[in-house]
C-alpha positions in Angstrom: 75.2 -46.4 -4.5 73.3 -45.0 -7.5 70.8 -42.1 -6.8 67.4 -43.5 -7.6 66.0 -40.0 -8.1 68.3 -39.4 -10.9 67.1 -42.4 -12.9 65.4 -41.7 -16.2 62.2 -43.4 -15.0 62.0 -41.3 -11.8 62.7 -38.1 -13.7 59.9 -38.8 -16.2 57.5 -39.6 -13.3 58.4 -36.3 -11.6 57.9 -34.4 -14.8 54.5 -36.0 -15.3 53.4 -35.1 -11.8 54.5 -31.5 -12.2 52.6 -31.2 -15.5 49.5 -32.6 -13.9 49.7 -30.1 -11.0 50.2 -27.3 -13.5 47.2 -28.3 -15.4 45.2 -28.5 -12.2 46.1 -25.0 -11.1 45.4 -23.6 -14.6 41.9 -25.1 -14.5 41.3 -23.6 -11.1 42.5 -20.2 -12.4 40.1 -20.5 -15.3 37.2 -21.2 -12.9 38.2 -18.4 -10.6 39.7 -15.7 -12.8 39.7 -13.1 -9.9 41.4 -15.4 -7.4 44.5 -14.1 -5.7 47.2 -15.7 -3.6 45.5 -14.0 -0.5 42.1 -15.5 -1.3 43.6 -18.9 -2.1 45.2 -19.0 1.3 41.9 -18.4 3.0 39.7 -20.4 0.7 39.6 -23.5 2.8 38.4 -21.4 5.8 35.7 -19.5 3.9 32.0 -20.5 4.0 30.3 -21.9 1.0 29.6 -19.3 -1.7 26.2 -17.7 -1.2 23.7 -17.6 -4.1 23.3 -14.4 -6.1 19.8 -13.9 -4.7 20.9 -14.3 -1.0 20.0 -10.7 -0.1 16.6 -11.0 -1.6 15.8 -14.2 0.3 17.0 -13.0 3.7 14.0 -12.9 6.0 12.8 -11.2 9.2 9.8 -11.9 11.5 7.1 -9.3 11.9 3.7 -9.3 13.7 0.7 -8.5 11.4 -2.6 -6.8 12.3 -4.1 -10.2 13.2 -1.3 -10.8 15.7 0.3 -13.5 13.6 4.1 -13.9 13.4 5.1 -13.8 9.7 8.5 -14.4 8.2 8.9 -11.9 5.3 11.7 -11.1 2.9 14.0 -8.3 4.1 14.0 -6.8 0.6 10.8 -8.0 -1.2 10.9 -7.6 -4.9 7.5 -8.9 -6.1 4.7 -7.7 -3.9 1.0 -8.2 -4.4 -1.3 -5.5 -2.9 -4.6 -7.2 -2.4 -6.4 -4.2 -1.0 -6.9 -0.5 -1.8 -4.9 0.7 1.3 -2.1 -1.7 0.5 -1.8 -0.4 -3.0 -1.9 3.3 -1.9 0.7 2.7 0.8 3.1 0.9 -1.5 3.0 3.7 -4.1 3.5 6.2 -1.3 6.6 4.3 -0.3 8.0 4.4 -3.8 7.2 0.7 -4.6 5.0 -0.6 -7.4 3.0 -3.8 -6.8 3.2 -6.6 -9.3 -0.5 -7.0 -9.0 -3.6 -5.4 -7.2 -7.3 -6.0 -6.7 -10.0 -3.7 -7.9 -11.3 -0.8 -5.9 -14.5 -0.9 -3.8 -17.5 -0.7 -6.1 -15.3 -0.5 -9.2 -13.9 -2.8 -11.9 -10.5 -1.1 -11.9 -8.1 0.0 -9.2 -9.4 3.0 -7.1 -10.2 5.9 -9.4 -7.7 8.3 -7.7 -4.9 5.9 -8.3 -5.6 5.1 -11.9 -2.8 7.2 -13.3 -0.3 5.4 -11.1 -1.6 2.0 -11.9 -1.8 1.9 -15.7 0.7 -0.9 -16.1 -0.2 -2.9 -12.9 -2.1 -6.1 -13.5 -5.5 -6.6 -11.8 -5.5 -9.9 -9.8 -9.3 -9.9 -9.3 -12.2 -8.1 -7.6 -11.9 -6.6 -4.1 -11.3 -9.4 -1.5 -11.7 -11.9 -4.3 -8.3 -12.4 -6.0 -7.9 -15.1 -8.6 -5.6 -17.7 -7.1 -4.4 -18.6 -10.6 -3.3 -15.0 -11.2 -1.8 -14.8 -7.8 0.4 -17.9 -8.6 1.3 -16.5 -12.0 2.5 -13.2 -10.5 5.2 -15.2 -8.6 5.0 -12.9 -5.5 7.6 -13.1 -2.7 5.2 -11.1 -0.4 1.4 -10.6 -0.2 -0.2 -7.7 1.6 -3.9 -7.6 2.3 -6.1 -5.4 4.5 -9.4 -6.5 3.0 -9.5 -10.3 2.9 -11.2 -11.8 6.0 -11.7 -15.4 4.7 -9.3 -17.6 6.7 -9.4 -20.3 4.1 -8.3 -17.8 1.4 -5.6 -16.4 3.7 -4.3 -19.9 4.2 -4.2 -20.5 0.4 -2.3 -17.2 -0.1 0.1 -18.1 2.6 1.0 -21.3 0.8 2.0 -19.2 -2.2 4.0 -16.5 -0.4 4.3 -14.9 3.0 1.0 -13.1 3.6 0.6 -10.1 5.9 -2.7 -8.9 7.2 -2.2 -5.1 7.2 -5.2 -3.7 9.0 -7.6 -4.2 11.9 -11.1 -2.8 12.2 -11.3 1.0 12.8 -7.5 1.2 13.0 -5.9 4.6 12.4 -4.5 4.9 8.8 -1.2 6.0 10.2 -0.7 2.8 12.1 -1.7 0.7 9.1 0.8 2.7 6.9 3.6 2.1 9.4 2.9 -1.6 9.6 3.2 -1.9 5.8 6.4 0.1 5.9 7.9 -2.4 8.4 6.9 -5.3 6.2 8.6 -3.6 3.2 11.6 -2.4 5.1 10.6 1.2 4.3 10.4 2.7 7.7 12.4 5.9 7.0 10.3 6.5 3.8 7.1 6.3 5.9 8.5 8.7 8.5 9.4 11.2 5.8 5.9 11.0 4.2 4.1 11.4 7.5 6.3 14.5 8.4 5.2 16.1 5.1 1.6 15.3 5.7 1.7 16.7 9.3 3.4 19.9 8.0 0.7 20.4 5.4 -2.2 19.6 7.8 -0.8 22.1 10.3 -0.5 24.8 7.7 -4.1 24.3 6.6 -5.4 24.3 10.2 -3.6 27.6 10.8 -5.0 29.2 7.6 -8.5 28.1 8.4 -8.5 30.3 11.5 -11.0 28.7 13.8 -11.7 25.4 12.1 -13.4 23.8 15.1 -16.3 26.2 14.5 -16.9 24.8 11.0 -18.8 21.5 10.5 -17.9 19.3 7.5 -20.3 16.7 6.3 -18.9 13.8 4.2 -21.4 11.9 2.0 -21.2 8.9 -0.3 -24.0 8.7 -2.8 -25.1 5.2 -3.9 -28.1 4.0 -6.0 -30.0 3.6 -2.8 -29.4 7.1 -1.6 -26.8 9.0 0.5 -24.9 7.7 3.4 -22.8 9.9 5.7 -19.4 8.8 6.9 -18.9 8.2 10.7 -16.1 8.9 13.2 -14.0 5.7 12.6 -13.6 6.1 8.9 -10.3 7.2 7.3 -11.5 10.6 6.2 -12.8 11.6 9.6 -9.2 11.2 10.9 -8.0 13.5 8.1 -10.6 16.1 8.9 -9.7 16.0 12.6 -6.0 16.6 11.6 -7.0 20.1 10.2 -9.2 20.8 13.2 -12.5 20.9 11.5 -15.6 19.5 13.3 -18.3 17.1 12.1 -22.1 17.3 12.3 -23.3 15.7 15.6 -24.8 12.6 13.8 -21.5 12.0 12.0 -19.5 11.9 15.3 -20.9 8.5 16.3 -18.6 5.4 16.2 -18.8 3.4 13.0 -17.9 3.5 9.3 -21.0 5.0 7.6 -24.8 5.4 8.1 -27.5 3.4 6.4 -28.8 4.9 3.2 -31.1 7.8 3.9 -34.4 8.6 2.3 -35.2 11.9 0.7 -37.2 12.8 3.8 -34.0 12.5 5.9 -31.7 14.6 3.7 -31.3 17.1 6.4 -29.0 14.6 8.2 -26.3 15.2 5.6 -26.3 18.9 6.1 -23.3 20.9 7.4 -21.5 24.2 6.9 -19.7 22.4 4.1 -20.9 19.3 2.3 -18.3 17.1 0.5 -20.2 14.5 -1.6 -19.1 11.9 -4.1 -19.6 8.4 -5.6 -17.3 5.5 -5.6 -17.2 5.6 -9.4 -17.6 8.7 -11.6 -20.0 6.8 -13.9 -22.8 4.4 -13.2 -26.1 4.2 -11.3 -24.8 6.1 -8.2 -23.5 9.0 -10.3 -26.8 9.2 -12.3 -28.8 9.1 -9.1 -26.8 12.0 -7.6 -27.1 14.0 -10.8 -30.9 13.8 -10.5 -31.1 14.7 -6.8 -29.2 17.9 -7.2 -32.4 19.4 -8.8 -34.5 18.2 -5.9 -36.0 21.0 -3.7 -35.1 19.4 -0.4 -31.5 19.0 -1.5 -31.3 22.7 -2.6 -32.6 23.8 0.9 -29.6 22.3 2.7 -27.6 25.0 4.5 -24.3 23.9 2.9 -25.9 24.0 -0.6 -27.4 27.4 0.0 -24.0 28.8 1.1 -22.4 27.5 -2.1 -20.4 25.1 0.1 -21.2 21.9 -1.9 -18.0 20.2 -2.9 -17.9 17.3 -5.4 -15.3 14.8 -4.4 -13.9 11.5 -5.6 -15.8 9.0 -3.5 -13.1 6.3 -4.0 -10.7 8.6 -2.3 -12.8 10.2 0.4 -15.3 7.5 1.4 -13.4 4.3 1.1 -10.5 2.9 3.2 -8.1 5.6 2.1 -4.3 5.5 2.5 -1.4 7.9 2.8 -1.8 9.2 -0.8 -5.5 9.5 -0.3 -4.9 11.5 2.9 -2.6 13.9 1.2 -5.0 14.3 -1.7 -7.9 15.0 0.7 -5.8 17.8 2.3 -5.4 19.2 -1.2 -9.2 19.1 -1.8 -9.9 20.8 1.6 -7.3 23.5 0.9 -8.7 24.2 -2.6 -12.4 24.2 -1.6 -12.1 26.1 1.7 -9.1 28.3 1.1 -9.2 28.6 -2.7 -5.7 27.3 -3.0 -4.3 24.6 -5.3 -2.5 21.8 -3.5 
């Protein structure tokens, strides 16, 4: 009986099938130039190929200052800092926001952060971001410690995961740590705080008996001076170096009501640190005029030559880790005559 496989027709068919298979394998090789026999053997068992951005889109759940559970990127790349503290904290952690809001009482980011924010876009006024600019920034995470409007928070949440970073009268360290968790920068925050604590301890030691020295912190506005109270950021920094505050400034709260000229004695202390939110404008002009006032010159701190002009956007606003470190530098330079 003749062998059917040896017929010309069968041979031609087998050759055609072999050629087709060869072309198929060549095409696969062109699509996967790095494929090896080992990977080919396991290809059918491997999961579907992950997108290039898989690492960036991996998420984790955190609890924000409002007690909300928020799913955030593990490695956020485009973060909006819609608050002074948020911006300060991000920069301290080595991250640059893709957009920020202006500082308190200013039309720019906080004055003390200007050099670090020259190429960062303003998204709007404090607590009033432009939604159009927020969308245009294409954020993958939004941080805000200043926005209280629930409707606005809801709008932001529809654009990107939104984390409320601070609660009323909360210690700046806790706020900083919360932001570090949101950004997956916990170790960087620990390193920063260790350097801060080391510097504060050194200043406290060099001051001798700092608890015997009272420090008054004053923000001057067009309406007059206000002094900063116990719960404000700078009071926590002053406590870290062991200095005391005038009795009126130890009360709970953020700051006093504006004082009249007749009540200037309430801002007195062994040292008086005073500034305005902006270096120019009505507040700065008003303070320049008051320095020639007889009642101002009679203050004990002024008589001792212990009047220290400060950046009000750093000392008398919400602060942040960079502001805390800079305030230590100011204290060291003013009271110990040392550059930070």
